Gaussian input, Z-matrix of N, CA and C with variables (Angstrom, degrees):
# hf/3-21g

backbone

0 1
 N
 C     1     B1
 C     2     B2     1     A1
 N     3     B3     2     A2     1     D1
 C     4     B4     3     A3     2     D2
 C     5     B5     4     A4     3     D3
 N     6     B6     5     A5     4     D4
 C     7     B7     6     A6     5     D5
 C     8     B8     7     A7     6     D6
 N     9     B9     8     A8     7     D7
 C    10    B10     9     A9     8     D8
 C    11    B11    10    A10     9     D9
 N    12    B12    11    A11    10    D10
 C    13    B13    12    A12    11    D11
 C    14    B14    13    A13    12    D12
 N    15    B15    14    A14    13    D13
 C    16    B16    15    A15    14    D14
 C    17    B17    16    A16    15    D15
 N    18    B18    17    A17    16    D16
 C    19    B19    18    A18    17    D17
 C    20    B20    19    A19    18    D18
 N    21    B21    20    A20    19    D19
 C    22    B22    21    A21    20    D20
 C    23    B23    22    A22    21    D21
 N    24    B24    23    A23    22    D22
 C    25    B25    24    A24    23    D23
 C    26    B26    25    A25    24    D24
 N    27    B27    26    A26    25    D25
 C    28    B28    27    A27    26    D26
 C    29    B29    28    A28    27    D27
 N    30    B30    29    A29    28    D28
 C    31    B31    30    A30    29    D29
 C    32    B32    31    A31    30    D30
 N    33    B33    32    A32    31    D31
 C    34    B34    33    A33    32    D32
 C    35    B35    34    A34    33    D33
 N    36    B36    35    A35    34    D34
 C    37    B37    36    A36    35    D35
 C    38    B38    37    A37    36    D36
 N    39    B39    38    A38    37    D37
 C    40    B40    39    A39    38    D38
 C    41    B41    40    A40    39    D39
 N    42    B42    41    A41    40    D40
 C    43    B43    42    A42    41    D41
 C    44    B44    43    A43    42    D42
 N    45    B45    44    A44    43    D43
 C    46    B46    45    A45    44    D44
 C    47    B47    46    A46    45    D45
 N    48    B48    47    A47    46    D46
 C    49    B49    48    A48    47    D47
 C    50    B50    49    A49    48    D48
 N    51    B51    50    A50    49    D49
 C    52    B52    51    A51    50    D50
 C    53    B53    52    A52    51    D51
 N    54    B54    53    A53    52    D52
 C    55    B55    54    A54    53    D53
 C    56    B56    55    A55    54    D54
 N    57    B57    56    A56    55    D55
 C    58    B58    57    A57    56    D56
 C    59    B59    58    A58    57    D57
 N    60    B60    59    A59    58    D58
 C    61    B61    60    A60    59    D59
 C    62    B62    61    A61    60    D60
 N    63    B63    62    A62    61    D61
 C    64    B64    63    A63    62    D62
 C    65    B65    64    A64    63    D63
 N    66    B66    65    A65    64    D64
 C    67    B67    66    A66    65    D65
 C    68    B68    67    A67    66    D66
 N    69    B69    68    A68    67    D67
 C    70    B70    69    A69    68    D68
 C    71    B71    70    A70    69    D69
 N    72    B72    71    A71    70    D70
 C    73    B73    72    A72    71    D71
 C    74    B74    73    A73    72    D72
 N    75    B75    74    A74    73    D73
 C    76    B76    75    A75    74    D74
 C    77    B77    76    A76    75    D75
 N    78    B78    77    A77    76    D76
 C    79    B79    78    A78    77    D77
 C    80    B80    79    A79    78    D78
 N    81    B81    80    A80    79    D79
 C    82    B82    81    A81    80    D80
 C    83    B83    82    A82    81    D81
 N    84    B84    83    A83    82    D82
 C    85    B85    84    A84    83    D83
 C    86    B86    85    A85    84    D84
 N    87    B87    86    A86    85    D85
 C    88    B88    87    A87    86    D86
 C    89    B89    88    A88    87    D87
 N    90    B90    89    A89    88    D88
 C    91    B91    90    A90    89    D89
 C    92    B92    91    A91    90    D90
 N    93    B93    92    A92    91    D91
 C    94    B94    93    A93    92    D92
 C    95    B95    94    A94    93    D93
 N    96    B96    95    A95    94    D94
 C    97    B97    96    A96    95    D95
 C    98    B98    97    A97    96    D96
 N    99    B99    98    A98    97    D97
 C   100   B100    99    A99    98    D98
 C   101   B101   100   A100    99    D99
 N   102   B102   101   A101   100   D100
 C   103   B103   102   A102   101   D101
 C   104   B104   103   A103   102   D102
 N   105   B105   104   A104   103   D103
 C   106   B106   105   A105   104   D104
 C   107   B107   106   A106   105   D105
 N   108   B108   107   A107   106   D106
 C   109   B109   108   A108   107   D107
 C   110   B110   109   A109   108   D108
 N   111   B111   110   A110   109   D109
 C   112   B112   111   A111   110   D110
 C   113   B113   112   A112   111   D111
 N   114   B114   113   A113   112   D112
 C   115   B115   114   A114   113   D113
 C   116   B116   115   A115   114   D114
 N   117   B117   116   A116   115   D115
 C   118   B118   117   A117   116   D116
 C   119   B119   118   A118   117   D117
 N   120   B120   119   A119   118   D118
 C   121   B121   120   A120   119   D119
 C   122   B122   121   A121   120   D120
 N   123   B123   122   A122   121   D121
 C   124   B124   123   A123   122   D122
 C   125   B125   124   A124   123   D123
 N   126   B126   125   A125   124   D124
 C   127   B127   126   A126   125   D125
 C   128   B128   127   A127   126   D126
 N   129   B129   128   A128   127   D127
 C   130   B130   129   A129   128   D128
 C   131   B131   130   A130   129   D129
 N   132   B132   131   A131   130   D130
 C   133   B133   132   A132   131   D131
 C   134   B134   133   A133   132   D132
 N   135   B135   134   A134   133   D133
 C   136   B136   135   A135   134   D134
 C   137   B137   136   A136   135   D135
 N   138   B138   137   A137   136   D136
 C   139   B139   138   A138   137   D137
 C   140   B140   139   A139   138   D138
 N   141   B141   140   A140   139   D139
 C   142   B142   141   A141   140   D140
 C   143   B143   142   A142   141   D141
 N   144   B144   143   A143   142   D142
 C   145   B145   144   A144   143   D143
 C   146   B146   145   A145   144   D144
 N   147   B147   146   A146   145   D145
 C   148   B148   147   A147   146   D146
 C   149   B149   148   A148   147   D147
 N   150   B150   149   A149   148   D148
 C   151   B151   150   A150   149   D149
 C   152   B152   151   A151   150   D150
 N   153   B153   152   A152   151   D151
 C   154   B154   153   A153   152   D152
 C   155   B155   154   A154   153   D153
 N   156   B156   155   A155   154   D154
 C   157   B157   156   A156   155   D155
 C   158   B158   157   A157   156   D156
 N   159   B159   158   A158   157   D157
 C   160   B160   159   A159   158   D158
 C   161   B161   160   A160   159   D159
 N   162   B162   161   A161   160   D160
 C   163   B163   162   A162   161   D161
 C   164   B164   163   A163   162   D162
 N   165   B165   164   A164   163   D163
 C   166   B166   165   A165   164   D164
 C   167   B167   166   A166   165   D165
 N   168   B168   167   A167   166   D166
 C   169   B169   168   A168   167   D167
 C   170   B170   169   A169   168   D168
 N   171   B171   170   A170   169   D169
 C   172   B172   171   A171   170   D170
 C   173   B173   172   A172   171   D171
 N   174   B174   173   A173   172   D172
 C   175   B175   174   A174   173   D173
 C   176   B176   175   A175   174   D174
 N   177   B177   176   A176   175   D175
 C   178   B178   177   A177   176   D176
 C   179   B179   178   A178   177   D177
 N   180   B180   179   A179   178   D178
 C   181   B181   180   A180   179   D179
 C   182   B182   181   A181   180   D180
 N   183   B183   182   A182   181   D181
 C   184   B184   183   A183   182   D182
 C   185   B185   184   A184   183   D183
 N   186   B186   185   A185   184   D184
 C   187   B187   186   A186   185   D185
 C   188   B188   187   A187   186   D186
 N   189   B189   188   A188   187   D187
 C   190   B190   189   A189   188   D188
 C   191   B191   190   A190   189   D189
 N   192   B192   191   A191   190   D190
 C   193   B193   192   A192   191   D191
 C   194   B194   193   A193   192   D192
 N   195   B195   194   A194   193   D193
 C   196   B196   195   A195   194   D194
 C   197   B197   196   A196   195   D195
 N   198   B198   197   A197   196   D196
 C   199   B199   198   A198   197   D197
 C   200   B200   199   A199   198   D198
 N   201   B201   200   A200   199   D199
 C   202   B202   201   A201   200   D200
 C   203   B203   202   A202   201   D201
 N   204   B204   203   A203   202   D202
 C   205   B205   204   A204   203   D203
 C   206   B206   205   A205   204   D204
 N   207   B207   206   A206   205   D205
 C   208   B208   207   A207   206   D206
 C   209   B209   208   A208   207   D207
 N   210   B210   209   A209   208   D208
 C   211   B211   210   A210   209   D209
 C   212   B212   211   A211   210   D210
 N   213   B213   212   A212   211   D211
 C   214   B214   213   A213   212   D212
 C   215   B215   214   A214   213   D213
 N   216   B216   215   A215   214   D214
 C   217   B217   216   A216   215   D215
 C   218   B218   217   A217   216   D216
 N   219   B219   218   A218   217   D217
 C   220   B220   219   A219   218   D218
 C   221   B221   220   A220   219   D219
 N   222   B222   221   A221   220   D220
 C   223   B223   222   A222   221   D221
 C   224   B224   223   A223   222   D222
 N   225   B225   224   A224   223   D223
 C   226   B226   225   A225   224   D224
 C   227   B227   226   A226   225   D225
 N   228   B228   227   A227   226   D226
 C   229   B229   228   A228   227   D227
 C   230   B230   229   A229   228   D228
 N   231   B231   230   A230   229   D229
 C   232   B232   231   A231   230   D230
 C   233   B233   232   A232   231   D231
 N   234   B234   233   A233   232   D232
 C   235   B235   234   A234   233   D233
 C   236   B236   235   A235   234   D234
 N   237   B237   236   A236   235   D235
 C   238   B238   237   A237   236   D236
 C   239   B239   238   A238   237   D237
 N   240   B240   239   A239   238   D238
 C   241   B241   240   A240   239   D239
 C   242   B242   241   A241   240   D240
 N   243   B243   242   A242   241   D241
 C   244   B244   243   A243   242   D242
 C   245   B245   244   A244   243   D243
 N   246   B246   245   A245   244   D244
 C   247   B247   246   A246   245   D245
 C   248   B248   247   A247   246   D246
 N   249   B249   248   A248   247   D247
 C   250   B250   249   A249   248   D248
 C   251   B251   250   A250   249   D249
 N   252   B252   251   A251   250   D250
 C   253   B253   252   A252   251   D251
 C   254   B254   253   A253   252   D252
 N   255   B255   254   A254   253   D253
 C   256   B256   255   A255   254   D254
 C   257   B257   256   A256   255   D255
 N   258   B258   257   A257   256   D256
 C   259   B259   258   A258   257   D257
 C   260   B260   259   A259   258   D258
 N   261   B261   260   A260   259   D259
 C   262   B262   261   A261   260   D260
 C   263   B263   262   A262   261   D261
 N   264   B264   263   A263   262   D262
 C   265   B265   264   A264   263   D263
 C   266   B266   265   A265   264   D264
 N   267   B267   266   A266   265   D265
 C   268   B268   267   A267   266   D266
 C   269   B269   268   A268   267   D267
 N   270   B270   269   A269   268   D268
 C   271   B271   270   A270   269   D269
 C   272   B272   271   A271   270   D270
 N   273   B273   272   A272   271   D271
 C   274   B274   273   A273   272   D272
 C   275   B275   274   A274   273   D273
 N   276   B276   275   A275   274   D274
 C   277   B277   276   A276   275   D275
 C   278   B278   277   A277   276   D276
 N   279   B279   278   A278   277   D277
 C   280   B280   279   A279   278   D278
 C   281   B281   280   A280   279   D279
 N   282   B282   281   A281   280   D280
 C   283   B283   282   A282   281   D281
 C   284   B284   283   A283   282   D282
 N   285   B285   284   A284   283   D283
 C   286   B286   285   A285   284   D284
 C   287   B287   286   A286   285   D285
 N   288   B288   287   A287   286   D286
 C   289   B289   288   A288   287   D287
 C   290   B290   289   A289   288   D288
 N   291   B291   290   A290   289   D289
 C   292   B292   291   A291   290   D290
 C   293   B293   292   A292   291   D291
 N   294   B294   293   A293   292   D292
 C   295   B295   294   A294   293   D293
 C   296   B296   295   A295   294   D294
 N   297   B297   296   A296   295   D295
 C   298   B298   297   A297   296   D296
 C   299   B299   298   A298   297   D297
 N   300   B300   299   A299   298   D298
 C   301   B301   300   A300   299   D299
 C   302   B302   301   A301   300   D300
 N   303   B303   302   A302   301   D301
 C   304   B304   303   A303   302   D302
 C   305   B305   304   A304   303   D303
 N   306   B306   305   A305   304   D304
 C   307   B307   306   A306   305   D305
 C   308   B308   307   A307   306   D306
 N   309   B309   308   A308   307   D307
 C   310   B310   309   A309   308   D308
 C   311   B311   310   A310   309   D309
 N   312   B312   311   A311   310   D310
 C   313   B313   312   A312   311   D311
 C   314   B314   313   A313   312   D312
 N   315   B315   314   A314   313   D313
 C   316   B316   315   A315   314   D314
 C   317   B317   316   A316   315   D315
 N   318   B318   317   A317   316   D316
 C   319   B319   318   A318   317   D317
 C   320   B320   319   A319   318   D318
 N   321   B321   320   A320   319   D319
 C   322   B322   321   A321   320   D320
 C   323   B323   322   A322   321   D321
 N   324   B324   323   A323   322   D322
 C   325   B325   324   A324   323   D323
 C   326   B326   325   A325   324   D324
 N   327   B327   326   A326   325   D325
 C   328   B328   327   A327   326   D326
 C   329   B329   328   A328   327   D327
 N   330   B330   329   A329   328   D328
 C   331   B331   330   A330   329   D329
 C   332   B332   331   A331   330   D330
 N   333   B333   332   A332   331   D331
 C   334   B334   333   A333   332   D332
 C   335   B335   334   A334   333   D333

   B1=1.4247
   B2=1.4900
   B3=1.3216
   B4=1.5006
   B5=1.5009
   B6=1.3252
   B7=1.4187
   B8=1.5424
   B9=1.3441
   B10=1.4856
   B11=1.5035
   B12=1.3366
   B13=1.4262
   B14=1.5270
   B15=1.2851
   B16=1.5125
   B17=1.5314
   B18=1.3473
   B19=1.3785
   B20=1.5100
   B21=1.3119
   B22=1.4582
   B23=1.5100
   B24=1.3324
   B25=1.4705
   B26=1.5570
   B27=1.3628
   B28=1.4516
   B29=1.4925
   B30=1.3555
   B31=1.4993
   B32=1.5099
   B33=1.3588
   B34=1.5176
   B35=1.5279
   B36=1.3432
   B37=1.4905
   B38=1.4771
   B39=1.3530
   B40=1.5169
   B41=1.5160
   B42=1.3189
   B43=1.5060
   B44=1.5291
   B45=1.3275
   B46=1.4530
   B47=1.4893
   B48=1.2615
   B49=1.5277
   B50=1.4883
   B51=1.2960
   B52=1.5228
   B53=1.5118
   B54=1.3065
   B55=1.4718
   B56=1.5442
   B57=1.3543
   B58=1.4206
   B59=1.4863
   B60=1.3072
   B61=1.4721
   B62=1.5206
   B63=1.3072
   B64=1.4491
   B65=1.4930
   B66=1.3438
   B67=1.4531
   B68=1.5138
   B69=1.3808
   B70=1.4610
   B71=1.4738
   B72=1.2966
   B73=1.4528
   B74=1.4930
   B75=1.3092
   B76=1.4519
   B77=1.5114
   B78=1.3227
   B79=1.4278
   B80=1.5349
   B81=1.2688
   B82=1.4481
   B83=1.4823
   B84=1.3557
   B85=1.3970
   B86=1.5099
   B87=1.2699
   B88=1.5176
   B89=1.4644
   B90=1.3128
   B91=1.4847
   B92=1.5039
   B93=1.3131
   B94=1.5196
   B95=1.5295
   B96=1.3599
   B97=1.4521
   B98=1.5530
   B99=1.3186
   B100=1.4424
   B101=1.5609
   B102=1.3491
   B103=1.4553
   B104=1.5120
   B105=1.2879
   B106=1.4505
   B107=1.5337
   B108=1.2978
   B109=1.5025
   B110=1.5505
   B111=1.3733
   B112=1.3581
   B113=1.5853
   B114=1.3593
   B115=1.4404
   B116=1.5371
   B117=1.3275
   B118=1.4976
   B119=1.4644
   B120=1.3003
   B121=1.5137
   B122=1.5185
   B123=1.3173
   B124=1.4733
   B125=1.5239
   B126=1.3048
   B127=1.4427
   B128=1.5504
   B129=1.2797
   B130=1.4917
   B131=1.4837
   B132=1.2995
   B133=1.5014
   B134=1.5164
   B135=1.3378
   B136=1.4094
   B137=1.5212
   B138=1.3292
   B139=1.4912
   B140=1.5745
   B141=1.3124
   B142=1.5086
   B143=1.4625
   B144=1.3335
   B145=1.4444
   B146=1.4885
   B147=1.3021
   B148=1.4651
   B149=1.5661
   B150=1.2605
   B151=1.4787
   B152=1.5940
   B153=1.3250
   B154=1.4586
   B155=1.5262
   B156=1.3526
   B157=1.4567
   B158=1.5214
   B159=1.4040
   B160=1.4403
   B161=1.5527
   B162=1.3855
   B163=1.4447
   B164=1.4627
   B165=1.3890
   B166=1.4316
   B167=1.4925
   B168=1.3743
   B169=1.4072
   B170=1.5123
   B171=1.2731
   B172=1.4528
   B173=1.5692
   B174=1.3047
   B175=1.4520
   B176=1.5099
   B177=1.3047
   B178=1.5003
   B179=1.5160
   B180=1.3393
   B181=1.4582
   B182=1.5480
   B183=1.3271
   B184=1.4063
   B185=1.5330
   B186=1.2974
   B187=1.4870
   B188=1.5386
   B189=1.3472
   B190=1.4731
   B191=1.5616
   B192=1.3906
   B193=1.4550
   B194=1.5110
   B195=1.3102
   B196=1.5232
   B197=1.5149
   B198=1.3661
   B199=1.5036
   B200=1.5428
   B201=1.2954
   B202=1.5380
   B203=1.5461
   B204=1.3516
   B205=1.4116
   B206=1.5689
   B207=1.3247
   B208=1.4697
   B209=1.5668
   B210=1.3000
   B211=1.4989
   B212=1.5284
   B213=1.3631
   B214=1.5202
   B215=1.5616
   B216=1.3263
   B217=1.4467
   B218=1.5034
   B219=1.3334
   B220=1.4604
   B221=1.5274
   B222=1.3018
   B223=1.4802
   B224=1.5019
   B225=1.3156
   B226=1.5113
   B227=1.4900
   B228=1.3263
   B229=1.4913
   B230=1.5198
   B231=1.2672
   B232=1.5525
   B233=1.4886
   B234=1.2687
   B235=1.4662
   B236=1.5129
   B237=1.3534
   B238=1.4307
   B239=1.5502
   B240=1.3032
   B241=1.5261
   B242=1.4742
   B243=1.3523
   B244=1.4211
   B245=1.5023
   B246=1.3720
   B247=1.4675
   B248=1.5387
   B249=1.2717
   B250=1.4543
   B251=1.5404
   B252=1.3367
   B253=1.3875
   B254=1.5044
   B255=1.2510
   B256=1.4799
   B257=1.5324
   B258=1.3195
   B259=1.4573
   B260=1.4779
   B261=1.3035
   B262=1.4574
   B263=1.4804
   B264=1.3388
   B265=1.3914
   B266=1.5146
   B267=1.3181
   B268=1.4626
   B269=1.5720
   B270=1.3811
   B271=1.4035
   B272=1.5537
   B273=1.3202
   B274=1.4483
   B275=1.5556
   B276=1.3413
   B277=1.4115
   B278=1.5801
   B279=1.3120
   B280=1.4437
   B281=1.5203
   B282=1.3224
   B283=1.4512
   B284=1.5289
   B285=1.2788
   B286=1.4558
   B287=1.4872
   B288=1.3662
   B289=1.3820
   B290=1.5141
   B291=1.3599
   B292=1.4228
   B293=1.5675
   B294=1.2973
   B295=1.4665
   B296=1.5241
   B297=1.3063
   B298=1.4642
   B299=1.5572
   B300=1.3312
   B301=1.4371
   B302=1.5285
   B303=1.3253
   B304=1.4317
   B305=1.5434
   B306=1.3236
   B307=1.4619
   B308=1.4765
   B309=1.3510
   B310=1.4712
   B311=1.5096
   B312=1.3553
   B313=1.4720
   B314=1.4623
   B315=1.3493
   B316=1.4652
   B317=1.5366
   B318=1.3146
   B319=1.4128
   B320=1.5706
   B321=1.3084
   B322=1.4725
   B323=1.4926
   B324=1.3411
   B325=1.5181
   B326=1.4774
   B327=1.2907
   B328=1.5234
   B329=1.4710
   B330=1.3102
   B331=1.4938
   B332=1.4963
   B333=1.2794
   B334=1.4165
   B335=1.5529
   A1=112.31
   A2=117.00
   A3=122.91
   A4=109.23
   A5=112.66
   A6=118.70
   A7=106.95
   A8=112.58
   A9=117.79
   A10=107.34
   A11=115.16
   A12=123.28
   A13=110.16
   A14=115.72
   A15=118.04
   A16=108.24
   A17=116.85
   A18=124.06
   A19=106.82
   A20=119.89
   A21=122.19
   A22=111.41
   A23=115.88
   A24=118.73
   A25=106.47
   A26=115.61
   A27=119.76
   A28=116.49
   A29=118.75
   A30=120.91
   A31=113.93
   A32=113.73
   A33=116.88
   A34=111.61
   A35=119.20
   A36=119.53
   A37=115.23
   A38=117.52
   A39=119.56
   A40=110.27
   A41=116.84
   A42=118.04
   A43=110.79
   A44=117.41
   A45=120.08
   A46=109.77
   A47=120.29
   A48=124.43
   A49=109.54
   A50=118.55
   A51=122.38
   A52=108.29
   A53=120.51
   A54=124.08
   A55=110.98
   A56=117.04
   A57=119.29
   A58=113.83
   A59=119.20
   A60=122.34
   A61=109.24
   A62=119.52
   A63=123.60
   A64=114.07
   A65=117.98
   A66=122.50
   A67=114.16
   A68=115.20
   A69=118.37
   A70=117.20
   A71=118.17
   A72=120.30
   A73=110.84
   A74=118.94
   A75=119.85
   A76=109.89
   A77=113.86
   A78=120.20
   A79=113.31
   A80=117.45
   A81=122.87
   A82=109.01
   A83=116.95
   A84=123.25
   A85=109.46
   A86=115.47
   A87=122.78
   A88=110.20
   A89=116.70
   A90=122.86
   A91=107.45
   A92=113.20
   A93=117.90
   A94=108.01
   A95=114.23
   A96=120.28
   A97=109.55
   A98=114.98
   A99=118.86
   A100=107.21
   A101=113.86
   A102=118.02
   A103=112.35
   A104=112.45
   A105=116.73
   A106=109.72
   A107=114.51
   A108=122.80
   A109=104.36
   A110=112.88
   A111=118.87
   A112=112.56
   A113=116.36
   A114=119.75
   A115=110.46
   A116=116.87
   A117=122.97
   A118=111.82
   A119=118.11
   A120=120.37
   A121=109.74
   A122=115.24
   A123=122.49
   A124=109.36
   A125=115.96
   A126=121.31
   A127=109.81
   A128=116.63
   A129=121.83
   A130=111.27
   A131=114.67
   A132=121.80
   A133=107.14
   A134=117.03
   A135=122.65
   A136=110.72
   A137=116.19
   A138=122.42
   A139=113.03
   A140=110.15
   A141=115.90
   A142=116.80
   A143=117.42
   A144=121.11
   A145=110.37
   A146=118.54
   A147=123.97
   A148=106.63
   A149=116.43
   A150=119.18
   A151=109.09
   A152=113.40
   A153=120.07
   A154=109.78
   A155=116.43
   A156=122.44
   A157=106.00
   A158=114.70
   A159=119.78
   A160=112.03
   A161=112.88
   A162=116.75
   A163=110.93
   A164=116.06
   A165=121.01
   A166=110.00
   A167=119.66
   A168=121.64
   A169=114.87
   A170=117.94
   A171=123.51
   A172=106.93
   A173=115.24
   A174=121.11
   A175=105.36
   A176=117.03
   A177=123.29
   A178=107.21
   A179=115.78
   A180=119.28
   A181=105.34
   A182=116.05
   A183=123.22
   A184=111.08
   A185=116.59
   A186=118.98
   A187=109.10
   A188=112.16
   A189=118.75
   A190=105.89
   A191=112.19
   A192=114.79
   A193=108.06
   A194=115.04
   A195=122.38
   A196=105.88
   A197=113.57
   A198=120.95
   A199=108.29
   A200=116.39
   A201=117.73
   A202=113.56
   A203=115.47
   A204=119.97
   A205=115.71
   A206=113.53
   A207=122.23
   A208=112.04
   A209=114.12
   A210=116.50
   A211=110.46
   A212=114.20
   A213=116.29
   A214=109.87
   A215=115.21
   A216=119.28
   A217=112.35
   A218=116.88
   A219=120.66
   A220=110.83
   A221=115.42
   A222=120.49
   A223=109.41
   A224=120.17
   A225=122.08
   A226=112.20
   A227=116.57
   A228=119.25
   A229=108.59
   A230=117.74
   A231=122.55
   A232=108.28
   A233=120.17
   A234=123.68
   A235=110.93
   A236=119.50
   A237=123.41
   A238=111.74
   A239=117.47
   A240=119.39
   A241=111.70
   A242=117.73
   A243=120.52
   A244=113.21
   A245=114.76
   A246=120.21
   A247=107.78
   A248=116.25
   A249=120.84
   A250=114.70
   A251=117.77
   A252=122.98
   A253=114.26
   A254=120.59
   A255=122.10
   A256=108.17
   A257=115.75
   A258=122.61
   A259=115.23
   A260=117.25
   A261=124.08
   A262=112.56
   A263=120.51
   A264=122.57
   A265=116.53
   A266=114.65
   A267=119.09
   A268=106.46
   A269=111.35
   A270=118.76
   A271=107.80
   A272=119.15
   A273=125.58
   A274=106.29
   A275=118.58
   A276=124.85
   A277=106.15
   A278=115.20
   A279=123.02
   A280=110.88
   A281=115.64
   A282=120.67
   A283=109.18
   A284=115.45
   A285=122.64
   A286=110.16
   A287=116.95
   A288=120.29
   A289=114.89
   A290=115.80
   A291=118.84
   A292=108.99
   A293=117.33
   A294=124.54
   A295=107.94
   A296=114.37
   A297=120.16
   A298=111.63
   A299=113.16
   A300=119.38
   A301=105.31
   A302=118.52
   A303=120.51
   A304=113.72
   A305=117.35
   A306=122.15
   A307=111.18
   A308=116.80
   A309=121.51
   A310=117.43
   A311=114.04
   A312=120.04
   A313=111.17
   A314=120.70
   A315=123.91
   A316=107.26
   A317=119.50
   A318=124.01
   A319=110.73
   A320=114.79
   A321=119.36
   A322=109.93
   A323=117.05
   A324=120.50
   A325=116.84
   A326=116.98
   A327=120.56
   A328=109.94
   A329=120.29
   A330=123.47
   A331=110.09
   A332=120.91
   A333=123.73
   A334=110.38
   D1=145.48
   D2=-177.30
   D3=-129.29
   D4=152.73
   D5=169.75
   D6=-110.70
   D7=118.11
   D8=-179.14
   D9=-103.88
   D10=125.96
   D11=178.46
   D12=-119.89
   D13=123.40
   D14=-177.33
   D15=-124.91
   D16=139.27
   D17=173.55
   D18=-106.79
   D19=120.20
   D20=-175.73
   D21=-132.22
   D22=172.31
   D23=173.24
   D24=-76.96
   D25=139.63
   D26=-175.75
   D27=-52.95
   D28=-37.56
   D29=-177.11
   D30=-70.44
   D31=-8.69
   D32=-179.95
   D33=-94.97
   D34=-1.32
   D35=-175.86
   D36=-56.98
   D37=-45.30
   D38=-177.62
   D39=-63.78
   D40=-40.13
   D41=-178.91
   D42=-68.22
   D43=-36.60
   D44=177.40
   D45=-68.33
   D46=-43.20
   D47=178.51
   D48=-59.48
   D49=-46.24
   D50=-179.95
   D51=-64.13
   D52=-44.83
   D53=-179.13
   D54=-61.55
   D55=-42.11
   D56=174.52
   D57=-66.57
   D58=-39.00
   D59=177.40
   D60=-61.13
   D61=-40.80
   D62=-178.94
   D63=-59.78
   D64=-32.17
   D65=179.07
   D66=-86.99
   D67=-6.89
   D68=-178.72
   D69=96.97
   D70=11.47
   D71=178.03
   D72=-78.01
   D73=129.74
   D74=-175.27
   D75=-116.34
   D76=128.55
   D77=174.16
   D78=83.40
   D79=110.96
   D80=171.31
   D81=-129.96
   D82=155.32
   D83=172.57
   D84=-115.93
   D85=131.52
   D86=-179.17
   D87=-118.95
   D88=133.08
   D89=-177.62
   D90=-132.69
   D91=136.72
   D92=172.98
   D93=-80.71
   D94=123.31
   D95=-179.57
   D96=-131.56
   D97=173.01
   D98=176.30
   D99=-132.27
   D100=143.62
   D101=178.44
   D102=-172.79
   D103=-177.42
   D104=175.72
   D105=-154.32
   D106=156.04
   D107=-179.47
   D108=-130.73
   D109=-121.21
   D110=-178.39
   D111=-73.01
   D112=-15.04
   D113=-179.71
   D114=-71.07
   D115=-29.28
   D116=179.79
   D117=48.75
   D118=37.78
   D119=172.92
   D120=76.74
   D121=-169.96
   D122=178.99
   D123=-159.02
   D124=171.03
   D125=179.88
   D126=-101.85
   D127=139.35
   D128=176.52
   D129=-126.58
   D130=158.14
   D131=177.18
   D132=-112.45
   D133=122.17
   D134=177.52
   D135=-129.62
   D136=119.20
   D137=-175.94
   D138=43.76
   D139=45.57
   D140=175.54
   D141=82.33
   D142=-0.89
   D143=179.45
   D144=-112.51
   D145=131.23
   D146=-177.99
   D147=-88.20
   D148=135.40
   D149=174.77
   D150=-144.47
   D151=154.88
   D152=-177.80
   D153=-95.68
   D154=128.68
   D155=174.96
   D156=-101.71
   D157=105.64
   D158=-175.59
   D159=-77.46
   D160=-39.32
   D161=-179.07
   D162=-106.99
   D163=129.06
   D164=-178.15
   D165=-99.30
   D166=149.84
   D167=175.71
   D168=-66.04
   D169=133.93
   D170=-178.57
   D171=-141.45
   D172=168.75
   D173=179.02
   D174=-123.24
   D175=131.03
   D176=178.50
   D177=-104.91
   D178=123.34
   D179=179.63
   D180=-112.92
   D181=138.63
   D182=176.61
   D183=-129.00
   D184=131.21
   D185=174.77
   D186=-143.96
   D187=137.74
   D188=172.75
   D189=-93.10
   D190=131.99
   D191=-171.21
   D192=-141.64
   D193=150.93
   D194=176.65
   D195=-71.06
   D196=149.58
   D197=-177.25
   D198=-58.12
   D199=-33.68
   D200=-176.13
   D201=-63.09
   D202=-26.28
   D203=-177.07
   D204=-101.58
   D205=1.70
   D206=-174.64
   D207=-55.71
   D208=-55.92
   D209=-173.67
   D210=-64.53
   D211=-37.26
   D212=179.04
   D213=-65.30
   D214=-41.00
   D215=177.77
   D216=-59.79
   D217=-45.62
   D218=179.97
   D219=-61.16
   D220=-44.96
   D221=179.77
   D222=-65.06
   D223=-44.26
   D224=178.29
   D225=-57.62
   D226=-46.84
   D227=-179.31
   D228=-65.56
   D229=-48.04
   D230=-178.52
   D231=-56.62
   D232=-48.82
   D233=-178.09
   D234=-63.69
   D235=-48.28
   D236=-173.52
   D237=-75.09
   D238=-28.31
   D239=-174.60
   D240=-93.92
   D241=-6.65
   D242=-176.21
   D243=-79.94
   D244=124.49
   D245=174.55
   D246=-114.38
   D247=-8.41
   D248=-177.90
   D249=79.85
   D250=9.01
   D251=178.98
   D252=-113.83
   D253=161.54
   D254=-179.93
   D255=-63.43
   D256=141.88
   D257=179.49
   D258=89.98
   D259=17.54
   D260=173.05
   D261=-60.68
   D262=-32.76
   D263=176.83
   D264=122.41
   D265=-168.65
   D266=-178.96
   D267=-147.50
   D268=158.12
   D269=179.05
   D270=-123.10
   D271=128.21
   D272=-178.37
   D273=-114.17
   D274=140.18
   D275=-179.90
   D276=-125.60
   D277=125.48
   D278=178.05
   D279=-125.19
   D280=147.64
   D281=171.19
   D282=-63.80
   D283=142.07
   D284=176.53
   D285=-117.29
   D286=107.46
   D287=-171.22
   D288=-68.95
   D289=-44.57
   D290=-176.59
   D291=-149.96
   D292=145.61
   D293=172.38
   D294=-130.25
   D295=135.03
   D296=177.65
   D297=-135.01
   D298=125.33
   D299=-179.88
   D300=-80.17
   D301=119.04
   D302=-176.19
   D303=-61.22
   D304=-43.09
   D305=-172.88
   D306=-62.18
   D307=-46.25
   D308=-172.32
   D309=-104.39
   D310=-17.49
   D311=-178.67
   D312=83.59
   D313=-0.51
   D314=177.27
   D315=-55.72
   D316=151.98
   D317=177.85
   D318=-140.54
   D319=163.86
   D320=-179.99
   D321=72.76
   D322=-161.47
   D323=-178.80
   D324=-50.25
   D325=-30.26
   D326=179.02
   D327=-64.43
   D328=-25.28
   D329=-177.62
   D330=-81.67
   D331=-13.78
   D332=-179.63
   D333=-72.56

């Protein structure tokens, strides 16, 4: 089992969710976050005053997935989140030692 964490542009969330649903991934968690990478923020003009926005709005998606679906999930996220511009995001994959469904007590892949 793996934990896939992806940082994407907020307007790509629906496309990524649909792409993951198509491959059979069940259950994702999305969180509004702020951050920067190579973009290093940008300058904005507000009421005639220029200011620097260091942290840009992003969406963090997390999903626990069986090893058999991992490559499909990575491809689905990459395809759906890609705009071809800087700041499209990153995907991180971590080993998931154990998963337990609280309601039923199921554990392992059955709990996904």
